[in-house]
C-alpha positions in Angstrom: 62.9 127.1 130.7 64.1 128.4 134.0 65.3 131.9 135.0 68.9 131.3 134.0 67.9 130.0 130.6 65.5 132.9 130.1 68.3 135.4 130.8 70.6 133.6 128.4 67.9 133.7 125.7 67.2 137.4 126.3 71.0 138.2 126.0 71.1 136.3 122.7 68.1 138.3 121.4 69.3 141.7 122.4 72.5 143.8 122.4 72.5 143.8 126.2 75.0 142.3 128.6 74.0 139.4 130.8 74.2 141.6 134.0 71.9 144.2 132.4 69.4 141.6 131.3 69.4 140.1 134.8 68.8 143.5 136.4 66.0 144.3 134.0 64.3 140.9 134.5 64.6 141.1 138.3 63.1 144.7 138.2 60.2 143.4 136.0 59.5 140.5 138.4 59.7 142.8 141.4 57.3 145.3 139.8 54.8 142.6 139.0 55.0 141.2 142.5 54.5 144.6 144.2 51.5 145.4 142.0 49.9 142.0 142.8 50.5 142.6 146.6 48.5 145.9 146.1 45.9 143.8 144.2 46.5 145.8 141.0 46.3 144.2 137.6 49.4 144.1 135.4 48.3 144.1 131.7 50.8 143.5 128.9 48.8 143.9 125.7 49.2 140.9 123.4 50.9 138.9 126.1 48.5 138.6 129.1 47.4 139.9 132.4 48.6 139.1 135.9 46.0 139.6 138.7 45.0 138.4 142.1 41.8 136.4 142.6 40.0 135.8 145.9 39.4 132.1 146.7 36.4 131.4 149.0 36.6 129.3 152.1 35.6 125.7 151.4 35.6 122.2 152.8 38.2 119.7 151.6 39.3 116.2 152.4 42.5 115.0 153.8 44.0 112.7 151.1 45.6 110.4 153.7 42.3 110.1 155.6 39.5 110.6 153.0 36.8 110.4 155.7 38.3 113.5 157.5 36.7 116.8 156.4 38.9 119.8 156.8 38.2 123.5 156.5 40.2 125.4 153.9 40.3 129.1 154.7 39.7 131.8 152.1 42.9 133.0 150.3 44.2 135.1 147.5 45.8 133.5 144.5 48.0 135.2 141.8 46.8 134.2 138.3 47.9 134.8 134.8 45.5 135.0 131.9 47.1 134.7 128.4 46.3 137.5 125.9 44.9 136.9 122.4 48.3 137.2 120.6 50.0 134.8 123.0 47.1 132.2 122.6 47.3 132.5 118.8 51.1 132.0 118.9 50.8 128.9 121.1 48.0 127.5 119.0 49.5 128.3 115.6 50.4 125.2 113.4 54.0 124.2 114.0 56.4 124.7 111.1 58.3 121.5 110.5 61.5 121.2 108.7 61.6 118.5 106.1 65.0 116.9 106.0 66.1 114.3 103.6 67.8 111.3 105.1 71.2 110.8 103.6 71.7 107.3 102.5 75.2 105.8 103.1 75.8 103.6 100.1 79.2 102.2 99.6 80.8 102.7 96.3 82.1 99.6 94.6 
């Protein structure tokens, strides 16, 4: 699902207009981004947590020249950790619809 599909789905699930949903989603994304830039956690109970983790400097290899060792500098990485309710929803057994195949028999 991309952003446009998410907006469409949110419009269908709410009584909001597409433009209002788009503004709300953009505000949410901007708020999360600004919090992560400040290295603050964003916790949505039942859904998950967005946070920044520090990656240590390390050695790596150039995939085109495996004998070449390169230094990878330390960096910060945004991460998402799923909450308990989200994990349970994703891992819940899927409900399957049983449909009967219609047979097309010709009447004589």
